[in-house]
PDB file of N, CA, C and O in Angstrom:
ATOM      1  N   GLY A   1      26.375  28.077  25.539  1.00  0.00           N
ATOM      2  CA  GLY A   1      26.388  26.373  25.747  1.00  0.00           C
ATOM      3  C   GLY A   1      27.220  25.631  24.735  1.00  0.00           C
ATOM      4  O   GLY A   1      27.542  26.196  23.690  1.00  0.00           O
ATOM      5  N   LYS A   2      27.535  24.559  24.959  1.00  0.00           N
ATOM      6  CA  LYS A   2      28.276  23.598  24.136  1.00  0.00           C
ATOM      7  C   LYS A   2      27.711  23.029  23.094  1.00  0.00           C
ATOM      8  O   LYS A   2      26.548  22.666  23.273  1.00  0.00           O
ATOM      9  N   LYS A   3      28.334  22.774  21.707  1.00  0.00           N
ATOM     10  CA  LYS A   3      27.723  22.398  20.601  1.00  0.00           C
ATOM     11  C   LYS A   3      27.669  21.143  20.627  1.00  0.00           C
ATOM     12  O   LYS A   3      28.579  20.498  21.148  1.00  0.00           O
ATOM     13  N   ILE A   4      26.416  20.459  19.980  1.00  0.00           N
ATOM     14  CA  ILE A   4      26.031  19.012  20.268  1.00  0.00           C
ATOM     15  C   ILE A   4      25.382  18.595  19.083  1.00  0.00           C
ATOM     16  O   ILE A   4      24.465  19.292  18.649  1.00  0.00           O
ATOM     17  N   ALA A   5      25.737  17.508  18.465  1.00  0.00           N
ATOM     18  CA  ALA A   5      24.889  17.106  17.567  1.00  0.00           C
ATOM     19  C   ALA A   5      24.857  15.400  17.417  1.00  0.00           C
ATOM     20  O   ALA A   5      25.733  14.790  18.029  1.00  0.00           O
ATOM     21  N   LEU A   6      24.052  14.767  16.768  1.00  0.00           N
ATOM     22  CA  LEU A   6      23.921  13.380  16.560  1.00  0.00           C
ATOM     23  C   LEU A   6      24.415  13.153  15.066  1.00  0.00           C
ATOM     24  O   LEU A   6      24.302  13.899  14.093  1.00  0.00           O
ATOM     25  N   ALA A   7      24.962  11.974  15.174  1.00  0.00           N
ATOM     26  CA  ALA A   7      25.412  11.397  13.907  1.00  0.00           C
ATOM     27  C   ALA A   7      25.063   9.984  13.980  1.00  0.00           C
ATOM     28  O   ALA A   7      25.508   9.208  14.826  1.00  0.00           O
ATOM     29  N   ILE A   8      24.137   9.652  12.931  1.00  0.00           N
ATOM     30  CA  ILE A   8      23.168   8.426  13.095  1.00  0.00           C
ATOM     31  C   ILE A   8      23.546   7.574  11.877  1.00  0.00           C
ATOM     32  O   ILE A   8      23.874   8.100  10.813  1.00  0.00           O
ATOM     33  N   THR A   9      23.491   6.208  12.060  1.00  0.00           N
ATOM     34  CA  THR A   9      23.489   5.306  10.809  1.00  0.00           C
ATOM     35  C   THR A   9      22.196   4.498  11.050  1.00  0.00           C
ATOM     36  O   THR A   9      21.901   3.770  11.998  1.00  0.00           O
ATOM     37  N   ALA A  10      21.321   4.905   9.644  1.00  0.00           N
ATOM     38  CA  ALA A  10      20.174   4.186   9.737  1.00  0.00           C
ATOM     39  C   ALA A  10      20.488   3.161   8.514  1.00  0.00           C
ATOM     40  O   ALA A  10      21.086   3.377   7.460  1.00  0.00           O
ATOM     41  N   GLY A  11      19.910   2.022   8.988  1.00  0.00           N
ATOM     42  CA  GLY A  11      19.959   0.504   7.978  1.00  0.00           C
ATOM     43  C   GLY A  11      19.303   0.737   6.655  1.00  0.00           C
ATOM     44  O   GLY A  11      19.804   0.463   5.564  1.00  0.00           O
ATOM     45  N   ILE A  12      18.037   1.312   6.883  1.00  0.00           N
ATOM     46  CA  ILE A  12      17.220   1.381   5.430  1.00  0.00           C
ATOM     47  C   ILE A  12      17.362   2.653   4.930  1.00  0.00           C
ATOM     48  O   ILE A  12      18.099   3.495   5.443  1.00  0.00           O
ATOM     49  N   ASP A  13      16.556   2.863   3.758  1.00  0.00           N
ATOM     50  CA  ASP A  13      16.650   3.932   3.068  1.00  0.00           C
ATOM     51  C   ASP A  13      15.705   5.112   3.552  1.00  0.00           C
ATOM     52  O   ASP A  13      14.654   4.740   4.074  1.00  0.00           O
ATOM     53  N   GLU A  14      15.916   6.448   3.457  1.00  0.00           N
ATOM     54  CA  GLU A  14      15.440   7.635   3.999  1.00  0.00           C
ATOM     55  C   GLU A  14      13.895   7.787   4.010  1.00  0.00           C
ATOM     56  O   GLU A  14      13.267   8.423   4.857  1.00  0.00           O
ATOM     57  N   HIS A  15      13.268   6.987   2.747  1.00  0.00           N
ATOM     58  CA  HIS A  15      11.913   7.073   2.679  1.00  0.00           C
ATOM     59  C   HIS A  15      11.063   6.185   3.678  1.00  0.00           C
ATOM     60  O   HIS A  15       9.867   6.358   3.912  1.00  0.00           O
ATOM     61  N   GLU A  16      11.847   5.237   4.210  1.00  0.00           N
ATOM     62  CA  GLU A  16      11.281   4.395   5.155  1.00  0.00           C
ATOM     63  C   GLU A  16      11.068   5.229   6.538  1.00  0.00           C
ATOM     64  O   GLU A  16      10.295   4.821   7.406  1.00  0.00           O
ATOM     65  N   TYR A  17      11.768   6.353   6.663  1.00  0.00           N
ATOM     66  CA  TYR A  17      11.425   7.119   8.029  1.00  0.00           C
ATOM     67  C   TYR A  17      10.641   8.145   7.796  1.00  0.00           C
ATOM     68  O   TYR A  17      11.084   9.292   7.873  1.00  0.00           O
ATOM     69  N   ALA A  18       9.361   7.884   7.477  1.00  0.00           N
ATOM     70  CA  ALA A  18       8.210   9.071   7.124  1.00  0.00           C
ATOM     71  C   ALA A  18       6.850   8.360   7.647  1.00  0.00           C
ATOM     72  O   ALA A  18       6.699   7.146   7.788  1.00  0.00           O
ATOM     73  N   ALA A  19       6.058   9.200   7.859  1.00  0.00           N
ATOM     74  CA  ALA A  19       4.657   8.755   7.905  1.00  0.00           C
ATOM     75  C   ALA A  19       4.027   7.535   7.441  1.00  0.00           C
ATOM     76  O   ALA A  19       3.337   6.731   8.067  1.00  0.00           O
ATOM     77  N   SER A  20       4.485   7.548   5.918  1.00  0.00           N
ATOM     78  CA  SER A  20       4.009   6.424   5.171  1.00  0.00           C
ATOM     79  C   SER A  20       4.993   5.228   4.928  1.00  0.00           C
ATOM     80  O   SER A  20       4.782   4.263   4.193  1.00  0.00           O
ATOM     81  N   GLY A  21       6.018   5.455   5.625  1.00  0.00           N
ATOM     82  CA  GLY A  21       7.163   4.392   5.569  1.00  0.00           C
ATOM     83  C   GLY A  21       7.077   3.204   6.586  1.00  0.00           C
ATOM     84  O   GLY A  21       6.185   3.281   7.430  1.00  0.00           O
ATOM     85  N   LYS A  22       7.793   2.260   6.597  1.00  0.00           N
ATOM     86  CA  LYS A  22       8.039   0.932   7.273  1.00  0.00           C
ATOM     87  C   LYS A  22       8.144   1.400   8.966  1.00  0.00           C
ATOM     88  O   LYS A  22       7.765   0.717   9.917  1.00  0.00           O
ATOM     89  N   TYR A  23       8.712   2.634   9.014  1.00  0.00           N
ATOM     90  CA  TYR A  23       9.090   2.941  10.391  1.00  0.00           C
ATOM     91  C   TYR A  23       7.885   4.014  11.135  1.00  0.00           C
ATOM     92  O   TYR A  23       7.683   4.099  12.346  1.00  0.00           O
ATOM     93  N   ARG A  24       7.281   4.665  10.217  1.00  0.00           N
ATOM     94  CA  ARG A  24       6.142   5.398  10.544  1.00  0.00           C
ATOM     95  C   ARG A  24       6.521   6.770  11.159  1.00  0.00           C
ATOM     96  O   ARG A  24       5.664   7.622  11.389  1.00  0.00           O
ATOM     97  N   TYR A  25       7.838   6.951  11.414  1.00  0.00           N
ATOM     98  CA  TYR A  25       8.408   8.438  12.070  1.00  0.00           C
ATOM     99  C   TYR A  25       9.401   8.713  11.260  1.00  0.00           C
ATOM    100  O   TYR A  25       9.950   7.845  10.582  1.00  0.00           O
ATOM    101  N   THR A  26       9.791  10.179  11.249  1.00  0.00           N
ATOM    102  CA  THR A  26      10.815  10.816  10.794  1.00  0.00           C
ATOM    103  C   THR A  26      11.932  10.462  11.903  1.00  0.00           C
ATOM    104  O   THR A  26      11.605  10.018  13.004  1.00  0.00           O
ATOM    105  N   VAL A  27      13.374  10.707  11.508  1.00  0.00           N
ATOM    106  CA  VAL A  27      14.524  10.589  12.185  1.00  0.00           C
ATOM    107  C   VAL A  27      14.391  11.783  13.287  1.00  0.00           C
ATOM    108  O   VAL A  27      14.655  11.672  14.485  1.00  0.00           O
ATOM    109  N   GLU A  28      13.902  12.999  12.588  1.00  0.00           N
ATOM    110  CA  GLU A  28      13.789  14.194  13.620  1.00  0.00           C
ATOM    111  C   GLU A  28      12.622  13.702  14.740  1.00  0.00           C
ATOM    112  O   GLU A  28      12.821  14.012  15.915  1.00  0.00           O
ATOM    113  N   GLU A  29      11.590  13.053  14.443  1.00  0.00           N
ATOM    114  CA  GLU A  29      10.642  12.536  15.525  1.00  0.00           C
ATOM    115  C   GLU A  29      11.099  11.644  16.613  1.00  0.00           C
ATOM    116  O   GLU A  29      10.703  11.564  17.776  1.00  0.00           O
ATOM    117  N   LEU A  30      12.122  10.916  15.912  1.00  0.00           N
ATOM    118  CA  LEU A  30      12.509   9.834  16.859  1.00  0.00           C
ATOM    119  C   LEU A  30      13.712  10.326  17.771  1.00  0.00           C
ATOM    120  O   LEU A  30      14.100   9.620  18.702  1.00  0.00           O
ATOM    121  N   THR A  31      14.250  11.463  17.505  1.00  0.00           N
ATOM    122  CA  THR A  31      15.355  11.871  18.155  1.00  0.00           C
ATOM    123  C   THR A  31      15.005  13.373  19.079  1.00  0.00           C
ATOM    124  O   THR A  31      15.847  14.053  19.665  1.00  0.00           O
ATOM    125  N   ARG A  32      13.656  13.610  19.007  1.00  0.00           N
ATOM    126  CA  ARG A  32      13.133  14.575  19.786  1.00  0.00           C
ATOM    127  C   ARG A  32      13.405  14.309  21.389  1.00  0.00           C
ATOM    128  O   ARG A  32      13.408  15.321  22.090  1.00  0.00           O
ATOM    129  N   PRO A  33      13.589  13.292  21.906  1.00  0.00           N
ATOM    130  CA  PRO A  33      14.063  13.451  23.508  1.00  0.00           C
ATOM    131  C   PRO A  33      15.378  13.713  23.778  1.00  0.00           C
ATOM    132  O   PRO A  33      15.832  14.175  24.824  1.00  0.00           O
ATOM    133  N   PHE A  34      16.071  13.343  22.620  1.00  0.00           N
ATOM    134  CA  PHE A  34      17.682  14.173  22.681  1.00  0.00           C
ATOM    135  C   PHE A  34      17.569  15.314  22.646  1.00  0.00           C
ATOM    136  O   PHE A  34      18.064  15.918  23.597  1.00  0.00           O
ATOM    137  N   GLU A  35      16.872  16.140  21.547  1.00  0.00           N
ATOM    138  CA  GLU A  35      16.766  17.406  21.454  1.00  0.00           C
ATOM    139  C   GLU A  35      16.342  18.241  22.879  1.00  0.00           C
ATOM    140  O   GLU A  35      16.985  19.197  23.311  1.00  0.00           O
ATOM    141  N   LEU A  36      15.147  17.685  23.503  1.00  0.00           N
ATOM    142  CA  LEU A  36      14.724  18.160  24.604  1.00  0.00           C
ATOM    143  C   LEU A  36      15.786  18.094  25.856  1.00  0.00           C
ATOM    144  O   LEU A  36      15.736  18.916  26.770  1.00  0.00           O
ATOM    145  N   THR A  37      16.573  17.231  25.815  1.00  0.00           N
ATOM    146  CA  THR A  37      17.526  16.913  26.503  1.00  0.00           C
ATOM    147  C   THR A  37      18.741  17.990  26.469  1.00  0.00           C
ATOM    148  O   THR A  37      19.189  18.528  27.482  1.00  0.00           O
ATOM    149  N   PHE A  38      19.137  18.188  25.344  1.00  0.00           N
ATOM    150  CA  PHE A  38      20.053  19.138  24.875  1.00  0.00           C
ATOM    151  C   PHE A  38      19.285  20.685  25.372  1.00  0.00           C
ATOM    152  O   PHE A  38      19.895  21.568  25.975  1.00  0.00           O
ATOM    153  N   GLU A  39      18.203  20.741  25.068  1.00  0.00           N
ATOM    154  CA  GLU A  39      17.718  22.391  25.481  1.00  0.00           C
ATOM    155  C   GLU A  39      17.803  22.200  26.980  1.00  0.00           C
ATOM    156  O   GLU A  39      18.382  23.120  27.557  1.00  0.00           O
ATOM    157  N   TYR A  40      17.407  21.324  27.657  1.00  0.00           N
ATOM    158  CA  TYR A  40      17.497  21.229  29.151  1.00  0.00           C
ATOM    159  C   TYR A  40      18.814  21.801  29.752  1.00  0.00           C
ATOM    160  O   TYR A  40      18.796  22.606  30.682  1.00  0.00           O
ATOM    161  N   VAL A  41      20.020  21.320  29.142  1.00  0.00           N
ATOM    162  CA  VAL A  41      21.355  21.283  29.561  1.00  0.00           C
ATOM    163  C   VAL A  41      21.772  22.613  28.836  1.00  0.00           C
ATOM    164  O   VAL A  41      22.916  22.952  29.139  1.00  0.00           O
ATOM    165  N   LYS A  42      21.190  23.377  28.034  1.00  0.00           N
ATOM    166  CA  LYS A  42      21.514  24.421  27.493  1.00  0.00           C
ATOM    167  C   LYS A  42      22.518  24.500  26.414  1.00  0.00           C
ATOM    168  O   LYS A  42      23.184  25.517  26.221  1.00  0.00           O
ATOM    169  N   ALA A  43      22.634  23.324  25.649  1.00  0.00           N
ATOM    170  CA  ALA A  43      23.429  22.828  24.545  1.00  0.00           C
ATOM    171  C   ALA A  43      22.990  23.411  23.355  1.00  0.00           C
ATOM    172  O   ALA A  43      21.785  23.368  23.107  1.00  0.00           O
ATOM    173  N   ASP A  44      23.895  24.041  22.440  1.00  0.00           N
ATOM    174  CA  ASP A  44      23.713  24.403  21.217  1.00  0.00           C
ATOM    175  C   ASP A  44      23.626  23.163  20.203  1.00  0.00           C
ATOM    176  O   ASP A  44      24.558  22.596  19.632  1.00  0.00           O
ATOM    177  N   TYR A  45      22.290  22.904  20.139  1.00  0.00           N
ATOM    178  CA  TYR A  45      21.929  21.791  19.305  1.00  0.00           C
ATOM    179  C   TYR A  45      21.989  21.759  17.840  1.00  0.00           C
ATOM    180  O   TYR A  45      21.241  22.565  17.286  1.00  0.00           O
ATOM    181  N   ARG A  46      22.600  21.124  17.199  1.00  0.00           N
ATOM    182  CA  ARG A  46      22.935  21.214  15.575  1.00  0.00           C
ATOM    183  C   ARG A  46      22.015  19.912  15.197  1.00  0.00           C
ATOM    184  O   ARG A  46      21.664  18.988  15.931  1.00  0.00           O
ATOM    185  N   ARG A  47      21.704  20.173  13.620  1.00  0.00           N
ATOM    186  CA  ARG A  47      20.807  19.202  12.906  1.00  0.00           C
ATOM    187  C   ARG A  47      21.763  17.758  13.046  1.00  0.00           C
ATOM    188  O   ARG A  47      22.989  17.730  13.161  1.00  0.00           O
ATOM    189  N   PRO A  48      21.069  16.882  13.011  1.00  0.00           N
ATOM    190  CA  PRO A  48      21.619  15.538  12.908  1.00  0.00           C
ATOM    191  C   PRO A  48      22.405  15.197  11.688  1.00  0.00           C
ATOM    192  O   PRO A  48      22.065  15.857  10.706  1.00  0.00           O
ATOM    193  N   PHE A  49      23.365  14.341  11.493  1.00  0.00           N
ATOM    194  CA  PHE A  49      23.995  13.859  10.180  1.00  0.00           C
ATOM    195  C   PHE A  49      23.365  12.373  10.355  1.00  0.00           C
ATOM    196  O   PHE A  49      23.390  11.745  11.414  1.00  0.00           O
ATOM    197  N   VAL A  50      22.761  11.891   9.064  1.00  0.00           N
ATOM    198  CA  VAL A  50      22.107  10.888   9.097  1.00  0.00           C
ATOM    199  C   VAL A  50      22.593   9.945   7.801  1.00  0.00           C
ATOM    200  O   VAL A  50      22.491  10.386   6.657  1.00  0.00           O
ATOM    201  N   PHE A  51      23.074   8.752   8.043  1.00  0.00           N
ATOM    202  CA  PHE A  51      23.586   8.192   7.118  1.00  0.00           C
ATOM    203  C   PHE A  51      22.492   7.030   6.700  1.00  0.00           C
ATOM    204  O   PHE A  51      22.425   6.029   7.414  1.00  0.00           O
ATOM    205  N   TYR A  52      21.751   7.139   5.703  1.00  0.00           N
ATOM    206  CA  TYR A  52      20.794   6.226   5.659  1.00  0.00           C
ATOM    207  C   TYR A  52      21.310   4.954   4.483  1.00  0.00           C
ATOM    208  O   TYR A  52      22.208   5.116   3.657  1.00  0.00           O
ATOM    209  N   GLY A  53      20.660   3.950   4.625  1.00  0.00           N
ATOM    210  CA  GLY A  53      20.835   2.819   3.740  1.00  0.00           C
ATOM    211  C   GLY A  53      21.858   1.867   3.707  1.00  0.00           C
ATOM    212  O   GLY A  53      22.070   1.025   2.834  1.00  0.00           O
ATOM    213  N   ILE A  54      22.675   2.152   5.084  1.00  0.00           N
ATOM    214  CA  ILE A  54      23.958   1.216   5.179  1.00  0.00           C
ATOM    215  C   ILE A  54      23.653  -0.128   5.021  1.00  0.00           C
ATOM    216  O   ILE A  54      24.429  -0.827   4.370  1.00  0.00           O
ATOM    217  N   GLU A  55      22.477  -0.689   5.596  1.00  0.00           N
ATOM    218  CA  GLU A  55      22.232  -2.162   5.335  1.00  0.00           C
ATOM    219  C   GLU A  55      22.262  -2.541   3.923  1.00  0.00           C
ATOM    220  O   GLU A  55      22.779  -3.625   3.651  1.00  0.00           O
ATOM    221  N   LEU A  56      21.793  -1.826   2.995  1.00  0.00           N
ATOM    222  CA  LEU A  56      21.454  -2.049   1.698  1.00  0.00           C
ATOM    223  C   LEU A  56      22.861  -1.659   0.783  1.00  0.00           C
ATOM    224  O   LEU A  56      23.130  -2.255  -0.260  1.00  0.00           O
ATOM    225  N   ASN A  57      23.567  -0.741   1.258  1.00  0.00           N
ATOM    226  CA  ASN A  57      24.595  -0.199   0.314  1.00  0.00           C
ATOM    227  C   ASN A  57      25.895  -0.085   1.225  1.00  0.00           C
ATOM    228  O   ASN A  57      26.380   0.959   1.662  1.00  0.00           O
ATOM    229  N   SER A  58      26.339  -1.335   1.409  1.00  0.00           N
ATOM    230  CA  SER A  58      27.581  -1.428   2.515  1.00  0.00           C
ATOM    231  C   SER A  58      28.889  -1.482   1.558  1.00  0.00           C
ATOM    232  O   SER A  58      29.945  -1.770   2.121  1.00  0.00           O
ATOM    233  N   SER A  59      28.915  -1.267   0.361  1.00  0.00           N
ATOM    234  CA  SER A  59      30.028  -1.569  -0.544  1.00  0.00           C
ATOM    235  C   SER A  59      31.081  -0.653   0.003  1.00  0.00           C
ATOM    236  O   SER A  59      30.667   0.405   0.478  1.00  0.00           O
ATOM    237  N   GLU A  60      32.428  -0.889   0.018  1.00  0.00           N
ATOM    238  CA  GLU A  60      33.148   0.123   0.551  1.00  0.00           C
ATOM    239  C   GLU A  60      33.466   1.321  -0.437  1.00  0.00           C
ATOM    240  O   GLU A  60      34.078   2.335  -0.099  1.00  0.00           O
ATOM    241  N   GLU A  61      32.993   1.079  -1.641  1.00  0.00           N
ATOM    242  CA  GLU A  61      32.915   2.312  -2.684  1.00  0.00           C
ATOM    243  C   GLU A  61      31.720   3.238  -2.328  1.00  0.00           C
ATOM    244  O   GLU A  61      31.856   4.461  -2.317  1.00  0.00           O
ATOM    245  N   TRP A  62      30.619   2.661  -2.054  1.00  0.00           N
ATOM    246  CA  TRP A  62      29.589   3.798  -1.543  1.00  0.00           C
ATOM    247  C   TRP A  62      29.830   4.284  -0.243  1.00  0.00           C
ATOM    248  O   TRP A  62      29.455   5.426   0.024  1.00  0.00           O
ATOM    249  N   ILE A  63      30.465   3.515   0.708  1.00  0.00           N
ATOM    250  CA  ILE A  63      30.914   4.376   1.986  1.00  0.00           C
ATOM    251  C   ILE A  63      32.010   5.291   1.743  1.00  0.00           C
ATOM    252  O   ILE A  63      32.179   6.202   2.554  1.00  0.00           O
ATOM    253  N   GLU A  64      32.809   5.176   0.704  1.00  0.00           N
ATOM    254  CA  GLU A  64      33.902   6.161   0.498  1.00  0.00           C
ATOM    255  C   GLU A  64      33.170   7.451   0.004  1.00  0.00           C
ATOM    256  O   GLU A  64      33.322   8.625   0.342  1.00  0.00           O
ATOM    257  N   GLN A  65      32.405   6.923  -0.818  1.00  0.00           N
ATOM    258  CA  GLN A  65      31.551   8.419  -1.583  1.00  0.00           C
ATOM    259  C   GLN A  65      30.710   9.017  -0.463  1.00  0.00           C
ATOM    260  O   GLN A  65      30.415  10.199  -0.641  1.00  0.00           O
ATOM    261  N   SER A  66      30.353   8.563   0.431  1.00  0.00           N
ATOM    262  CA  SER A  66      29.389   9.319   1.334  1.00  0.00           C
ATOM    263  C   SER A  66      30.482  10.008   2.344  1.00  0.00           C
ATOM    264  O   SER A  66      30.024  10.805   3.162  1.00  0.00           O
ATOM    265  N   VAL A  67      31.769   9.781   2.346  1.00  0.00           N
ATOM    266  CA  VAL A  67      32.843  10.442   3.420  1.00  0.00           C
ATOM    267  C   VAL A  67      32.810  11.866   3.225  1.00  0.00           C
ATOM    268  O   VAL A  67      32.880  12.584   4.223  1.00  0.00           O
ATOM    269  N   PRO A  68      32.713  12.372   2.091  1.00  0.00           N
ATOM    270  CA  PRO A  68      32.712  14.037   2.068  1.00  0.00           C
ATOM    271  C   PRO A  68      31.499  14.672   2.570  1.00  0.00           C
ATOM    272  O   PRO A  68      31.560  15.822   3.005  1.00  0.00           O
ATOM    273  N   ARG A  69      30.238  13.928   2.544  1.00  0.00           N
ATOM    274  CA  ARG A  69      29.207  14.523   3.356  1.00  0.00           C
ATOM    275  C   ARG A  69      29.430  14.626   4.796  1.00  0.00           C
ATOM    276  O   ARG A  69      29.219  15.687   5.385  1.00  0.00           O
ATOM    277  N   TYR A  70      29.845  13.577   5.390  1.00  0.00           N
ATOM    278  CA  TYR A  70      30.138  13.488   6.688  1.00  0.00           C
ATOM    279  C   TYR A  70      31.159  14.565   7.154  1.00  0.00           C
ATOM    280  O   TYR A  70      31.005  15.185   8.207  1.00  0.00           O
ATOM    281  N   MET A  71      32.186  14.747   6.330  1.00  0.00           N
ATOM    282  CA  MET A  71      33.310  15.542   6.668  1.00  0.00           C
ATOM    283  C   MET A  71      32.787  17.118   6.450  1.00  0.00           C
ATOM    284  O   MET A  71      33.175  18.057   7.146  1.00  0.00           O
ATOM    285  N   LYS A  72      31.896  17.218   5.421  1.00  0.00           N
ATOM    286  CA  LYS A  72      31.430  18.526   5.616  1.00  0.00           C
ATOM    287  C   LYS A  72      30.134  18.880   6.824  1.00  0.00           C
ATOM    288  O   LYS A  72      29.971  20.061   7.130  1.00  0.00           O
ATOM    289  N   PHE A  73      29.556  18.176   7.247  1.00  0.00           N
ATOM    290  CA  PHE A  73      28.982  18.085   8.332  1.00  0.00           C
ATOM    291  C   PHE A  73      29.993  18.270   9.570  1.00  0.00           C
ATOM    292  O   PHE A  73      29.615  19.068  10.427  1.00  0.00           O
ATOM    293  N   LEU A  74      31.148  17.677   9.760  1.00  0.00           N
ATOM    294  CA  LEU A  74      31.942  17.851  10.962  1.00  0.00           C
ATOM    295  C   LEU A  74      32.444  19.283  10.677  1.00  0.00           C
ATOM    296  O   LEU A  74      32.246  20.082  11.592  1.00  0.00           O
ATOM    297  N   ASP A  75      33.037  19.732   9.607  1.00  0.00           N
ATOM    298  CA  ASP A  75      33.414  20.960   9.216  1.00  0.00           C
ATOM    299  C   ASP A  75      32.355  22.276   9.679  1.00  0.00           C
ATOM    300  O   ASP A  75      32.780  23.261  10.283  1.00  0.00           O
ATOM    301  N   GLU A  76      31.136  22.123   9.340  1.00  0.00           N
ATOM    302  CA  GLU A  76      30.121  23.035   9.620  1.00  0.00           C
ATOM    303  C   GLU A  76      29.761  23.120  11.126  1.00  0.00           C
ATOM    304  O   GLU A  76      29.350  24.125  11.707  1.00  0.00           O
ATOM    305  N   PHE A  77      29.998  21.820  11.690  1.00  0.00           N
ATOM    306  CA  PHE A  77      29.804  21.823  13.289  1.00  0.00           C
ATOM    307  C   PHE A  77      30.895  22.528  14.076  1.00  0.00           C
ATOM    308  O   PHE A  77      30.749  23.063  15.176  1.00  0.00           O
ATOM    309  N   SER A  78      31.997  22.453  13.364  1.00  0.00           N
ATOM    310  CA  SER A  78      33.134  23.058  14.153  1.00  0.00           C
ATOM    311  C   SER A  78      33.187  24.739  14.033  1.00  0.00           C
ATOM    312  O   SER A  78      33.896  25.484  14.709  1.00  0.00           O
ATOM    313  N   ARG A  79      32.367  25.068  13.128  1.00  0.00           N
ATOM    314  CA  ARG A  79      32.184  26.488  13.114  1.00  0.00           C
ATOM    315  C   ARG A  79      31.536  27.171  14.300  1.00  0.00           C
ATOM    316  O   ARG A  79      31.374  28.391  14.297  1.00  0.00           O
TER     317      ARG A  79
END
């Protein structure tokens, strides 16, 4: 199957995406419908890349510091 993954920007911090957080669900739980769809079409689903806190930390410096993590995600995806 074809490789597929999600790249997600989440406005708030990671701890808010938990049973005890503001949104009560993890990103993994929120993306399950996508995972099921990818399974249905026999795609090779990879873990999502989640960029948390962009709403609170949107300085250019903070974003630039996050680029290596995203590049690593893309590199691992292409293997």
